[in-house]
C-alpha positions in Angstrom: 3.8 3.2 -7.2 1.6 5.6 -5.3 1.8 4.9 -1.6 4.4 3.1 0.5 3.9 -0.6 1.0 4.7 -2.5 4.2 3.9 -6.0 5.5 4.0 -8.0 8.7 5.7 -10.9 7.0 9.4 -10.6 6.1 9.0 -13.2 3.3 6.4 -11.1 1.6 8.5 -8.0 2.3 11.4 -9.6 0.3 9.1 -9.4 -2.8 8.6 -5.6 -2.2 12.3 -4.7 -2.0 13.5 -6.3 -5.2 17.2 -7.2 -5.7 18.7 -3.8 -4.6 16.6 -3.0 -1.5 16.9 -4.0 2.1 14.4 -4.8 4.8 14.0 -2.4 7.7 11.6 -2.4 10.6 9.3 0.6 10.7 6.6 2.0 12.8 3.6 3.4 10.8 1.1 6.0 11.7 -1.9 4.6 9.9 -4.5 7.3 10.8 -7.8 6.6 9.1 -7.3 3.0 7.8 -9.5 1.4 5.1 -9.6 -2.4 5.0 -9.7 -3.6 1.3 -10.1 -7.3 2.1 -13.6 -7.2 0.5 -12.8 -4.7 -2.2 -13.6 -1.0 -2.4 -16.6 -0.3 -0.2 -19.7 0.9 -2.0 -19.8 4.1 0.1 -16.6 5.4 -1.5 -16.9 4.0 -5.0 -18.2 7.4 -6.2 -14.8 9.0 -5.1 -13.1 6.6 -7.5 -15.5 7.3 -10.3 -15.0 11.1 -9.8 -11.2 10.5 -10.0 -11.7 8.9 -13.4 -11.3 5.3 -12.4 -13.7 3.1 -14.3 -15.5 0.0 -13.0 -13.4 -2.5 -14.9 -10.3 -1.4 -13.0 -11.6 -1.8 -9.4 -10.0 -4.5 -7.3 -12.4 -7.3 -6.6 -11.2 -10.0 -4.2 -11.6 -13.6 -5.0 -12.3 -13.0 -8.7 -10.1 -15.3 -10.8 -9.0 -12.7 -13.2 -9.3 -9.8 -10.9 -6.5 -7.4 -10.0 -4.4 -7.9 -6.8 -5.0 -5.1 -4.3 -1.4 -3.8 -4.5 -2.1 -3.1 -8.2 -4.5 -0.4 -7.1 -1.4 1.8 -6.5 0.4 1.3 -9.8 0.9 4.0 -12.4 -1.6 6.8 -13.1 -4.4 4.8 -11.6 -2.5 4.6 -8.4 -2.1 8.3 -8.2 -5.8 8.7 -8.9 -6.7 6.0 -6.3 -4.6 7.7 -3.6 -6.2 11.0 -4.4 -9.7 9.5 -4.2 -8.9 7.7 -0.9 -7.4 10.9 0.6 -10.5 12.8 -0.5 -12.7 10.2 1.1 -10.8 10.8 4.4 -8.4 7.9 4.4 -4.6 8.0 5.3 -3.8 4.4 4.6 -5.2 1.0 3.5 -4.7 -2.6 4.5 -5.4 -6.0 2.8 -4.3 -9.6 3.0 -1.8 -10.6 0.4 -0.6 -13.9 -0.9 2.5 -14.3 -2.9 1.8 -17.1 -5.3 5.4 -17.4 -6.3 6.7 -18.1 -2.8 3.5 -19.2 -1.0 4.0 -16.5 1.6 1.1 -14.6 3.0 0.8 -11.5 5.1 -1.1 -8.3 5.9 -0.1 -5.4 3.8 -0.4 -1.8 4.7 -0.1 1.1 2.3 0.5 4.6 3.7 0.1 7.7 1.5 2.7 10.0 3.0 6.3 9.5 4.0 5.7 11.4 7.3 3.7 8.3 8.4 6.8 6.2 8.4 9.4 6.0 11.2 12.2 3.6 10.7 12.9 1.7 13.9 16.6 1.1 13.6 17.5 4.7 13.2 19.1 5.9 16.4 17.3 9.2 16.5 13.9 7.8 15.3 13.8 10.4 12.5 11.3 10.0 9.8 12.5 9.3 6.4 12.2 11.9 3.7 10.3 10.8 0.5 13.6 10.5 -1.3 15.1 8.2 1.4 11.9 6.0 1.5 12.0 5.6 -2.3 15.8 5.0 -2.4 15.8 2.4 0.4 12.5 0.8 -0.5 11.6 0.6 3.2 9.6 -2.5 4.1 8.8 -4.3 7.4 
């Protein structure tokens, strides 16, 4: 997945971490934040198209068969989406997320760089390296 996912709801965070991860509180530096609650804004769609992302892929909220917003960050499309969002001047995105399997809901934040993450329970408040973030699947 391109980007590092966080949520304000521990129940939703449990779905991020999988069986081998653990939950950790973190402070995020969001920088320029894009709200995706209503999909990709028209004023930046051209950045997605220039990155090779076609119209059928774009996240559309409320559409029965549409993709979930977190799916924007999976695979090669995720890499292209993050590149397009960075080019458009964004450092992170946010969206509401519902987990249909648990019924949990929360606000999700996706940051694009591990330097935007400070784990709160580390005594020295050091930032995690990219390897540590991936290894620990940090989620709030």
